[in-house]
N, C-alpha and C positions, 0 to 999 in steps of 0.2 A: 468523705465519699471516695469510693474506689470504683473506677470504671472497669467493665468487663473487657477481656482481650478484644481489641479491635473495635470496642463499642464507643458510643458518644453519649454518655448519660446526661440527662437534662436536669440533674438534681438542683434543688434550691431555686427554681425559676417559676413554679406555679404560684399563682396568687390566691391564698386562702381568703383574702378580702373579697376578690371578685366572685369566688365560689359562694361565699356566704351571702353576698349581696343578691345573687340570683335566687338563692333559697328564700331569703327574706321577701323578695318581690313576689314569689309564688305564694308565700304564706299570707300575703295580704288578700288572697282570693279564697273564699269559702270558709272563713272562720265559723265554727259551729257554736250555737248558743249553749249546747251541752258540753262544750270543751272540744279542743282539737280542731281539725279541718275536715270539711266534707266537700269533695269534688268528684262526684260519682261519674261513672262512665256515661257518655253522651248527655252531659248536663251543661247548662250555661256556664257553670263554674269551671268545668274542664276546658271548654272552649276559650274562656277568658285566660286561662293559664297558657294555652297554646298561642294566644295573641301576644302575651308577654314574651314567649319564646320567639315569635316572629320578629318582635322589636329587637331582641338581642342578636338574632342572626342578621338582620338588616345592618346593624352597626358593624358587624364583621364583614359586610360586603358579600354575603352568601346569597345564592339563588334559593328561593323557597317554593316548595310545592306541597299543598295539602291534598291528600287523596280523598276519595269519596267516602271513606269510613272515618276520616279525621286524623290519620297519621300525618305528622308534619316532618317533611324531609327538607334539609337545607344543605347546600354543598357549594364548593368552588370547583371550577373545571368542568369535566364531562361527567354527567350523572351515571354513565355506563362504566366508569373506571374509578370507583371510590373505595376508600377504607372508611367504614361507618362506625360512629360511636353514639351511644344514646341509651335512653331508658323511657320512662313514662311520667305523666304529670297528674293522672287521676289518683283518687284516694279511696280508702274504705270510709264508711261513716265514722266521724269523730276520730280520724286517723292522726298521724303525726306529720311533722314538717319535712322529714328526710326521705321517706319511702318513695323511690322513683325519682323525685325531684333532684336528689343529690347526684344521681347518675347523669342527668341532663346538664346540671351545672358543671360537672367534671368534663363532659363532652365538649361544652363550649370553651372551657379552659384549654383543653387539648388542642383545639383548632388554633387558639391564640398562640400556644407554645410552638406548634408546627410552623406557623406563619412568622412569628416575631423572632424566635430563637433559632429555628432551623432553616428558614428561608423557603419553606414549602408554600408555593403559591396556588396550587390546585391539587385536587385528588382527595381532599378531606371532606367528610360529610357528617352531619349531626341529625339524629332522628329523635323526635318525641312521639312515642307510640300512643295511640288512643286506647281507652277501655282495657287497660291491663288488669285491673282488679276485677275479680269475679263476684264481688259482694252484691252487685245489683242484679245481674242476670244469671248468676251461677256458673258462668263460663269465664275462665281467666284468659287474658291475653287475646282478646278479640281482634285488636288492631294488628298485632304481629301475625296472628293466624291468617287474616285476610291478606296481609302483605306478602306472605310466602305461598299463598294458594291453598292453604290447609283448610280454609273455611270460605266458601263462596259468599260474597256479601249478601246475595239474595236470600240466603238461609236465615239471616237475622230477622226476617219477618216471622219466623217460627220460634224465636227465642224471646221469652217474656220475663218480666219482673214479677214481684209478688202481687202486684195489682193487675196482672194480666196484660200490661202494656208491652208491646213488642220492642225489641232493641231497634228495629228499623223505624218504628214510629218515634221513639225517643231521639234517634239520630236525625230524622227528618225535622223534628221540632227545633233543632239547633243548626239547621241549614246544610245537613249532610244527606247523601243519597247512596247508602251502601249497596243498593241493588245494582248499581253500575260500577262498583269498585273493581279495579284491576289489581292483580298481584304485583305491586310496585317492585318488590325485591326480586321477583322472578324476571320482570322486564329489565331491571337494572341490578344484576347480581353483584354484590360488593366483593372486593378482594378479601376483606376480613371484616368482622364485626366485634366490637368491644362493648361490654356493658359493665359499668361500675355500680354497685348497689350496697346498701347497708346489709349486714349479715342477717339481721332479724333473729339472731340467736346469741349464745353466750360463749361459744367455743373460742373465738379469737381473743376476747377479753380475758378469759381465764388462762389462756396460753401466752398472753402478753405479746401477741403478734399484731402489728398494725395493718397487715394485708392478708387476705386469703385468696387462693387460686382454686376455683371450683372445677372439679373433674366430672361431676354428674349432677343432674337436677332430677329430683324425685318426680315420679308420675303421680297422677291424681285421678281417682274415680269418685264422682259426686252423685249422690242419690237423693231424691226427694221422696220421703215416706209419709204417708197419710194413714193414721189409725182412726177408724170411725166406729164409735159405739153408740151410746144413747145418753143424751143429757137428761138428768133426773134431779129431783130435789135432794140436796145434800143431807137433809135431816130425815126425810120421810122414806128414803130408799135404803133398805138393809144392805150390808156389804155383800151378802151372798147373791143379791139380785143385780148388782151393778155391772155395767159394761163401760168401765172407765178407760177412756182412750189415753189419758195422761199416764196412768199407771203402766200401761204397755209401753208407751214411749220412754218412760223413765227406765224401765227394764232394759230396753235396747241401748240407751245411753250408757248404762253401767256395763252391759255386755261388750259394747264397742271398746270401752276403755280397757276392760279385762283382756279381750282378745288381742288388741294391738300391743299390749305390754309383753306378749310372749316373744316378740321379735325385736331386736335392738334397732332396726332401721324402719320399722312400721310405726305409723301414727294414724289415729282415727279420731275425728272430732265432730261433735254435734254443736255447731256454732249458731244455729238458729232453731228456735222452737216456738210454735204458735199454738195457743190453746183456745178452743171455742166451747161454750160462749164466753168464757173468761169472767165468770161471776163467782164470788166467794161462797155463795149458797147453792151452786149448781155443780153436779158431777160433770166433768169434762166429757163432751160428746165427741169432739174431734181434736186430735193432736197431730200437727204436721211438723216435720223436722227435716233438716238438711244434714246429710252425712257426708263427710269428706275423708276418704281413705287415701293415704300416700305411702310410697315406698320407693327406694331406688332399685328394687328388684321388681321387675314388671310382673313376673308370675305370681309372686307373693302379694303384690298390690291387688291383682284381680281376684286371687283366691280369698283374701281377707274380705273384700267387698262382697263376694258371693256368699261367704260364710255368714256375714252379718245380715245379708238379705234373707238367707234361709232362717236365721234366728228370728228375724222380724215376722216371717210367716208363722213360725211356731208360737211366738208370743201372741200374735193376733188370734190364732186359733184357740189358745188356752184361755183367752179372755173373751171369746165369742165376739170378735171385732172383725170388721172388714179392713183389708189392707190394700192400698194403692201405692205402687212404686213406679217411679220414672227415673230414667237416667238423665242427669243434667249435663254431664260431660265426662269424657274418659280420655286421658292423655297418658301415653307411655313415658317412662323415664327417658331422659336425654343424656347421652354421653357426649361431652364436649371434646373438641379436637386437641389431642395430646401434643401435636407438633406446634400449634400456636401457644399452648400453655407452656411448653418448654421455652419458647421465645420470651414469653412474659416473665418466666422465672429468671432467665438471663438478665432481663431488664431490671428486675427487683435486685438482683445481685449487683448490677451496675450502680444503682443508687444506694446500695449498702443497707437495705432494710430486711429484717427477718420476715418470714411468711410461713403460712401453713397451707397445705393442700387439704381440702375438705369437700364434702358434698353439700348440696342445697336441698333442704326439705321444702322450701318455698318455691313456687313456680315463678319463672321469669321469662320475659320476651326472648332472652337469649336461647331458650329451649327451642323456639320455633325458627329463629333466624339460622340456627345451626343446621336446619334442613337444606339451606341454600348457600351457605358460606361458612368458611372456617370461623369459629366463634370462641371468644374467651370471656369469662365472667369473673370479675374481681370483687371481693368483699372487703369492706372496712368494718371495724368492730361497732357493734351496737352497745351502748352503755347499759349494763346489767341485762343485756339480751332483750330489752324491751322494744316492741314494735307494734304497729297498728293501734297505738294509743297516743293520746296527747303527750305522754312522757317520753316518747321516742326521741333519742338523741345520739349523735355521733360527732366525733371531733372533726372540725373543718380541716385541721392539719393532716389528718389521715386521708381526707378526700384530695387535698393538694398533692400528697405523696402518690396517690393512685393516678392522678393526672400526669405526673412526671413519669410514672412507670409506663402508662399507655403510650405517651408520646415517644419515650425511648424505644419501646417495642416497635412502634411504627417506623421510626427512622432506622434503627439498627436491623430491623427485619425486612428492609426494602419493600415496605408495603405501600409506598407512594411511587408514582411514575417518576423516573429520573428527570424527565424533561420539565417537571413542575417544581424543581428546586432552583432557587436563585443561585448563581455562581458566587 
């Protein structure tokens, strides 16, 4: 290990065992019968994971506050003078062990490093954001949006899941009251925020880099499209007389794939498709689908979404169908702070690890915290690029390395109050 000039690298001190133990503790919550883990936003399973987080922060002697939307903040010292580290604990349906959880495990380990190895007695904070995944309500990062004032909690009454149940109702069922939620990170703006996350892609593994430093997070435009035709008998209805909603939806799926491939940074995904009445002997009368368009170029993101909406209108007309379209969410790309990223790069050099700079196609809480504080997002490799499935896996040793880098950045970057360090 070679320290950077004037630096104080903390290499070799993070505990992979402790990081793995926290991941195992959360994995005991929400195992899905179909495989993987399911801790949906505003579910009892998500709150149980936050309860485990509370137990770990209590052992570290941290003060804990859970806001009205379910974000869990824990800190030492003054809440108004923190460097904050964290991620989320909810999951997609039948997701993996590492998504979000790994970043919270690393954050807890960073606090231990700052306290035990560097003598930092106050000024460090850990956050477990609520409702980061957009799988249930179509909107990602609800907790961090509310925390930075980008989404008033009262508006969750108008956000619904597929069953028509509002996010506010679901939150209320687990003891939360988002209607009175205050923007915690606006009231307590941090000195800096660090999020460690699995890459959820294959770039780092293919390049043989144990760490990635993210410069930008892609924006996302999400649409709910409903094609409505007529349900008819599959044997008695000639092809020329059909108003098949699924055929139209299928054409849109193919067109989305084709259009997104024209640009190297664009992606378009139909990850959910529902067909009614859903009988093998009935022509589909209704097909609903969710379209997710992403790009690190804001203009191209919106242009592609508008293009596919126009394509949907043309397809519906061609098949004599009615089309209903609604906007689920629209988030611009986020550029992360280059000055803080340079400090992280110096810390990576101090611990002697190779890294890559890359953008993130996935949305993360860091994109919203960046609106109120200097923010850095670090990736560790995902084995074979797999994520959002039970096969998701990352090396615990890479997470320990990320903890060392974040702790070194905080110490060498003077991101803690001097008065809070033991002599």
